[in-house]
C-alpha positions as CSV (number, residue, x, y, z in Angstrom):
1,M,16.3,-15.6,-217.3
2,D,14.5,-12.5,-216.2
3,V,14.5,-11.2,-212.6
4,Q,11.0,-12.3,-211.8
5,T,11.7,-15.8,-212.9
6,F,14.9,-15.9,-210.8
7,L,13.1,-14.6,-207.8
8,N,10.4,-17.2,-208.1
9,Q,12.8,-20.1,-208.7
10,Y,15.5,-19.3,-206.1
11,P,13.8,-17.8,-203.0
12,L,16.1,-19.7,-200.6
13,V,19.2,-18.3,-202.3
14,I,17.8,-14.8,-202.1
15,A,16.9,-15.2,-198.5
16,I,20.3,-16.5,-197.6
17,A,22.0,-13.7,-199.5
18,A,19.8,-11.1,-197.8
19,V,20.6,-12.4,-194.3
20,W,24.3,-12.6,-195.1
21,S,24.3,-9.0,-196.3
22,M,22.3,-7.8,-193.4
23,M,24.6,-9.4,-190.8
24,Q,27.7,-8.0,-192.6
25,L,26.1,-4.5,-192.5
26,V,25.2,-4.9,-188.8
27,S,28.8,-5.9,-188.0
28,R,30.2,-2.9,-189.7
29,F,27.6,-0.5,-188.2
30,T,28.2,-1.6,-184.6
31,G,31.9,-1.7,-184.9
32,W,32.3,-5.5,-184.3
33,H,33.9,-5.9,-187.7
34,A,36.6,-3.2,-186.9
35,L,37.2,-4.8,-183.5
36,A,37.7,-8.2,-185.1
37,R,40.4,-6.8,-187.4
38,H,42.3,-5.6,-184.4
39,Y,41.4,-8.3,-181.8
40,P,40.7,-11.6,-183.5
41,A,40.4,-14.6,-181.3
42,S,43.1,-16.8,-182.6
43,S,42.3,-19.9,-180.6
44,P,39.3,-21.3,-178.7
45,F,38.6,-19.7,-175.3
46,N,38.9,-22.2,-172.5
47,G,37.8,-20.0,-169.6
48,K,34.3,-19.6,-168.1
49,H,31.7,-18.5,-170.6
50,R,28.8,-16.1,-169.6
51,H,26.1,-16.7,-172.2
52,F,23.2,-14.5,-173.2
53,Q,24.7,-11.2,-172.3
54,T,23.7,-7.8,-173.6
55,V,26.3,-5.3,-174.9
56,W,25.7,-1.9,-176.3
57,M,27.9,-0.5,-179.0
58,R,28.3,2.6,-181.1
59,W,25.4,4.7,-182.5
60,G,22.8,3.2,-180.1
61,S,23.2,-0.3,-181.4
62,H,23.1,-3.3,-179.1
63,Y,23.2,-7.1,-179.0
64,G,20.3,-8.0,-176.7
65,N,21.1,-11.3,-174.9
66,G,23.1,-12.3,-177.9
67,V,26.7,-12.2,-176.7
68,T,28.8,-14.7,-174.9
69,A,31.5,-13.1,-172.7
70,G,34.4,-14.7,-170.9
71,A,37.5,-13.6,-169.1
72,D,40.7,-15.1,-167.9
73,A,43.9,-13.5,-166.6
74,Q,45.0,-12.6,-170.1
75,G,41.9,-10.9,-171.6
76,L,38.3,-10.5,-172.6
77,F,36.6,-13.0,-174.9
78,L,33.4,-12.0,-176.8
79,S,31.4,-13.9,-179.4
80,V,27.8,-13.6,-180.7
81,L,25.3,-16.4,-180.8
82,F,26.0,-18.9,-183.6
83,I,23.0,-18.0,-185.6
84,L,24.2,-14.4,-185.7
85,R,27.9,-15.2,-186.3
86,I,28.0,-14.1,-190.0
87,G,30.3,-11.1,-190.0
88,H,30.9,-11.4,-186.3
89,P,34.0,-13.5,-185.6
90,P,35.0,-14.1,-182.0
91,L,37.1,-11.4,-180.3
92,F,39.9,-11.7,-177.7
93,I,41.1,-8.4,-176.2
94,P,44.1,-8.3,-173.9
95,W,43.4,-6.5,-170.6
96,G,46.2,-4.1,-171.3
97,D,44.1,-2.7,-174.1
98,V,40.8,-2.4,-172.1
99,D,39.9,0.8,-170.3
100,A,36.8,0.4,-168.2
101,H,34.9,3.2,-166.4
102,E,31.6,3.4,-164.6
103,M,29.0,5.6,-166.3
104,Q,25.7,6.8,-165.0
105,G,22.9,6.3,-167.5
106,G,19.3,6.7,-166.6
107,F,18.3,4.5,-163.7
108,T,21.2,2.0,-163.8
109,K,25.0,2.2,-163.7
110,R,26.8,0.6,-166.6
111,I,30.4,0.1,-167.5
112,K,31.9,1.6,-170.6
113,L,34.8,-0.2,-172.3
114,Q,37.2,1.5,-174.6
115,F,39.9,-0.3,-176.5
116,K,43.4,1.1,-177.1
117,R,43.7,0.0,-180.7
118,L,40.3,1.3,-181.6
119,P,39.0,4.0,-179.2
120,S,36.3,5.0,-181.7
121,V,34.3,1.7,-181.0
122,P,33.1,1.8,-177.4
123,M,31.2,-1.1,-175.8
124,V,29.0,-0.8,-172.7
125,I,28.2,-3.7,-170.4
126,T,26.2,-4.2,-167.3
127,V,27.7,-3.9,-163.8
128,A,26.8,-7.6,-163.2
129,L,28.7,-8.7,-166.2
130,A,31.7,-6.5,-165.2
131,D,31.7,-8.0,-161.7
132,D,31.7,-11.5,-163.2
133,L,34.5,-10.6,-165.6
134,A,36.6,-9.1,-162.7
135,K,36.2,-12.3,-160.7
136,D,37.0,-14.6,-163.7
137,S,40.0,-12.5,-164.6
138,Y,41.5,-13.0,-161.2
139,G,41.6,-9.2,-160.7
140,A,43.2,-8.3,-164.1
141,F,40.0,-6.5,-165.2
142,I,39.6,-3.3,-163.2
143,V,36.7,-0.8,-163.5
144,Q,37.6,2.8,-162.7
145,K,35.0,4.5,-160.5
146,E,33.0,7.4,-162.0
147,R,34.9,10.6,-161.8
148,H,33.2,13.6,-160.2
149,P,34.4,17.2,-160.9
């Protein structure tokens, strides 16, 4: 069978393979894949879920309204929308591994998260989400105020 015949007979297989490959690449580019190796969610998260959140990751990438975030006294839970889940397993990051700082960017303040086991993969969240996580974590999640010289 030649390539053109294959393409004509199996467009669904090709489309699925293309989407799977793209999502795997996105996961690696953003750093989600690396975070999942260090911080896999080993059990379902039972705390309060905050759906349709936006997070920014390395190299200017972001998941616009595509992340579910949750917090409890032990740590931070993150997952992407089910339809985008390929290559993006859920994460659970203990609070002891999360360093959060205010950052000034443009017109709005945001919160930069860095993770002890993988400091090369930052994550930025909104102040509103950070406030919700602090409340849901019963004070275990603390944002350091912006430092001035």
